[in-house]
N, C-alpha and C positions, 0 to 999 in steps of 0.2 A: 873353570869348573861349570858344569851344567847347572843353571839356576834351579831346576826341578830337584836335582840331587841335593843341592845345598839346603833347600827348604825342607826336604824330607829328612835330612840329617838332623836339622834343628828340631823338627817335630819329634823324632825318635828320642833325642836327648831330653826334650820336655816331658815326654811320657815317662821316661825313666825317673826323672826328678819327681813327678807327680805321684808315682807309686809309693814314694817314701814320705811325702809330706801332705798333710791335710790341715786346713784351717778350721778352728772352732770359734765360738763367740768370744771366749776369753783371750784367745791367741789366734787371730785371723791370719790368712795367707796374704802377703803383699805381692801381688802378681804384676809383672812388668811385661808390656808389649812395646816393641820398638819398631817403628816404620822408618822409611828412608828420611822423612822430614820431621816426624813428631814422635813423642814418647807418651805412653799411657800407663797409669798404675791404678790398681784397684785393691781394696781390702775386701777379701772374700771369706764368707763363712761357708765352708764346704758341706757342713752337716745339713743346713737348711737350703743350700744352693742359692744364696742371696749375696748381692754386693752391698757392703756396708757403707763404703765411701769410695770416691774415685777422683782422680785429678789427671790432667794432661797438659801438654804444652800448647794446646789450643784454647785453654782458658783465657779469658780476656785480660786478666791482670798479668799473666805470664807472657802472652803473645805480644803485649804492648812493650815489653822490655826488649832492650837491645842486647845482643850477645850471641855467642856460639850455641850450638846444640847442646854441648856439654854444660854450659852455664844454665841454660833453660832446664836441663834435666835436673840439675841441683835444686832449682826453684820448685820443680814438680815434686821432688822428694820432701822439701820443706812444707809444701802445700798439703801433701797427704798426711804428714806428721801433725800439722795443725788441725786437720779434720779429724784425725784419729784421737787427738787430745780432747776435742769437743765431745767425742763419743765415750771418753774415758778409757781408751785403749792405750796401753804402754808397751806391751810385748806383741811382736808379730813374727811370722815365719816368712823369710824372704824367698820368693820364687823368681828366679832369674829368667824363667821362660825358655830355657834352652840356649840362651845367649851367653857368650863369654862374660865373666865378671870383669869387665874392662870398659873404659870409655864412658858412654852414656849410662850404662847399667850401673856401673860403680858410682857414678855421680849421683844417681837417684838414691842409692843406698847411703851415701855420705850425707846428702841433704836431709834424708829421713832421720839419720842418727843425730845430726846436729839439731833437728827439730824436736828430739826427745824420744824417738822410738828406739826400742831395744830389740835386737835380733842376733 
């Protein structure tokens, strides 16, 4: 499949998802971006257009760990849950970013749920 077509398809799916979900201060959006090597998550308040917290597999404590990308994704989910807990956030809306809910994206969600977030 042509790479441009594949990325366009993901963007269109993401736009479709974003039409239906928005994050507010009480229940921010947990946005996931997945690159070939790393994974990034953010807690976003869409009303004010501000990022409340962020975590990625490039953080020093996660990067130092050994393991597969799926294992590191689970650590990223736990890290964002810990940061959300410090901000007093328990409920979030999960935005998979147009990716399939499978593999690393699912691992982030599982790590966040184990860390105490509900979605």
